[in-house]
N, C-alpha and C positions, 0 to 999 in steps of 0.2 A: 504494500500500500504506500503510495506516494503522498505528497502534500500539494494541496492546491491553495489558491488565494481567491477571495472574492472582493468586490469593491465595497468599501465602507464609505459611502458618499457623504456621511455626516462629518467626517474628519478630513478627507482629502479626495482627490480624484482617483487615486489608486493605492489605498492603504491596504496592506496584506492582512487577511484574516485566515488562519489555517482552517482547512476543511478537508477531510479525507476524500480522495478520488483516485481512480486508476487511469493512467494515460494509456492510450492505444499503443501497440508495439508494431514494429516492422513485421514480425511473423504473423500477427493478426491481419495485417494488410495483405500479405502474401496469400492467405487462406481465402481471400475474397475473389479469387479467380473463378469466373463462371465455369461450372462443370467440375470444379475441384472441391466440392463440399461447401462452397461459399455461394456466390452468385449475387449477393446484395451489392449494387453498384457503389463504387468508391467515390466519395465527394471530396474534391480538392479545390481550394481557392488560394490566390496569392494573398499575402499579408506582409506589411512592411513596418508596422508600428505596434506597440504594445496594446494600444486601445482598440485598433482594428482587430488584432488577434483575440482580444476579449469578446468582441462582438461576434466574430465568426466561429470561434472555437466550439460552441455547443452544437453547431450545425455541420461541422466538417469532420472528416476522418484524417485528412492531411492538410497542413498549411504549408504552402510553398513560399519561401522567401526568394522570389525570382529576381534574376538580374534585370528584369523588366523595370525594377525600381529606378534604374538609370534614366529611363524615359518618363516614368510616372511621377517620381519624386524629384529628380534632379533636372529634368528637361533636356536630357541628352538626346542626340538624334539616333544613336544605336546603343545596343548593350555592350558593344566592344570596349567602350570607354569606362565601364564600371570597374572599380578597384576592389581588391580583397578586403580592405578596411571598411568600405561601404557595406559589403555583404556581412561582415562580422558584426558591425554595429547594429544593423537592422535585424540580423538573425537573433542576436541576444535579446533585443527588445521583444521580438515575437515569442521567443521561448518564455520570457517573463510574463507575457500576457496570455499564455495558453496553458491549459491544464489537462486537456483531453486528447487533442490532435497530435499526430506524429508531425514534427516540424522537420522539413527538408530545406536545405539551403543550396542554391546554385553556386557552383564553382565558377568564378568569372574567367573570361577569355584571357589566355596567356598564363594561367596559374597551374595548369594540369596537363597540357598537351605534350610537354617536352619529354616526359618519361613517366612510367608508373611510380618511380620513386619520388619524383617531383609532385605528382598528384597525391601521393600518400602524405607528404609533408604538408601540403596545402589543406587536404581534407582533415588531417589530424588536428591542425591548428583551428580550423573552423569548428569542429565538434568540441574541442577542448575549451575554446573561448566563448562559445555560445550556449552549449548544453543541448544543441539540436541532436536529433536521432540519426540523420542521414544527410547525404549530399547528392546533388544531381549534376550530371555532366552531359554535354552534347557530343554526338558523334556515333558512328556505327561500328563496322568491323575493325576499323583502325584503332578504336578505343577499347575493343574487347579485352586485350591483354591488361589494360589499366583497370578495367572493371573487375577482372578476375583477381588482380594483385590487391586491390582494395578490399574486395569481399573476403578473400582468404585471410586478411589481417584484421577482420572485425569491423570494417567500415561499410555499412549498408549503402548501396548505390542505386539511385534511380537514374535510368538512362533516358535518352531523348533522341528520337530519329524523325526523319521526314524533313519538314521545314525547321532548320536549326538557325535561330536568329544570330548566333555568334559568327556564323559563316555567311552572313548576308553579302559580304563583299565578293565571295567566291560564287555564291548562288545567283547574284545579279538582281536581287530583290526579294520580296516577300510573297511571291506568287505560290499557288498550290503546287505541290510536288506529285510526281507519279503519273503524269499525263501520257508518258510514253511507256511502252512495254519494257524497254531497257531500264528506265528509271525505276519503274515498279519493282523489277527484279532486284536492282541494287538495294533499294530501301528495305525490301523483304529480307534480303540477305543480311543487311545491317541489323535489323531487328532480331533475327535469329542468333546472330553472333553475340550481341550484348546479353541476350537472355540466357544463352548457353554459358556465358562467362559468369553469370551469377547475379545480375541486377535483380532487385526485389520487385521492381515495377518499371514500366516503360511508358514514357510520354510519347504519343504519336501525334505530331502537329502538322496541320495544313497539308493533308494528303487527300487524294481522291477517295471517295467512300469505299469502293470495292477493295482497295489496297488496305485500308484500315481494318476491314473485316478479315481479310486474309492474314494480316499480322496477328490479330487477336486470336484467330484459330490456330496459328502456327507456334505461338510461344506459350510457355508454361507459367509465366508471371502475369500479373494483372496489367492490362493496357489502360492508359488514361488518355482519353482523346481530347483534343482541342482543335476544332476544325477538321474532324476526322469522321466519326460515326457514332450513333447511339448504341451500336453493337459493342463498342469498347467496354471494358470492365469498369470504367469510371470516367469522370469528366473533370476538366479544370478550366477556369477562366481567370483572366486578370480582373481582380475585384473592382478596380476603378472603371473598367470597361463595362462590366455588367451592372454597375450602379449608375451609369450614365454620366460619368464625370468628364468625358471627352466627346466632342462633336463627331470626330472621325474614329471609327473602330473597324476592325476586320469584319468581313462578311459573316463569319461564323459566330459573331457575338450577338447575343440577345440582351437588350437592356431590360433589366428587371426593375429599374427605377430611373428617375430623371433627377438625380441628386444635385447635379450642377445647377439646374434651374431653381431648385428649392434653396440651395445655398445663396445663390445670387439674389433671390427674392428676400431672404432673411437679412442679407447684408444691406440691401436697399432700404428695407424697413428701419433697420438700425440707424443707417446714415440719415434718413429723413427725420427721425425722432431726435437725433443729436443736433441736427441743424435747426430744428424748431425748438430746441431747449426743452424737449419733453422727456428726455432721459439724462441722468437717472431721476427716478421718482422717489417719493418718500419711502417706498418699500426697500430701496437700495441704499439708503443713507444711514449713517450712524449718528444717533443723538445721545 
């Protein structure tokens, strides 16, 4: 039995109060593979802050501290510019804010590709300094030896095939992958390679739907789709996209809210009341 914390809003925004709870584990996620005694779809969203983690945690099985934070939080044009220090800082915050979900942290571009040993040093630092349960890395067959190296040394790895944003310069953009038979065959081989190497779950991003189905049927670990197929063993979205925080989102995103409009409206109301000297009121003053 581990320790959780709940908000004590009477004293602060995030005052810890111990309460027993059991966090999900990597083996529990592995058992959710359809047809392997599981079958309940895996729910994953991105999270970058402690407060967002607190809000998402009761509803998710996995929280991904994605390098998408470079674009969502820092306004960068690609994820390639994200640093290891960014990932560790935000990863630690999400771990502090979550008590049920398995927290997975992206290894940023340039910190793991050089060799399995380099990847181990990076991953070990990430887990040690954040308290997260697993790391995620992009790449197919070429990264299979690294996946195996990490898994054999006790570091759970989530792999990522298909549209891999860190390779956007090589791919030439963010278009869907697998439109040709040759590309389909390569991506399917990539998926099998990292699954056979021991990844505990596999993100399948931005591929044509039949390919996502074929990958899900071919690998023994759960597949987590994003722009892939409802037949995948789970789904993930960037939380800011599904909350409607941005005007432009990928085709595969459904907006479950229009939070940007509601924030803008609230800010406009606040600004108007300040300018009319209607805020603060007696209720917010100390006498």
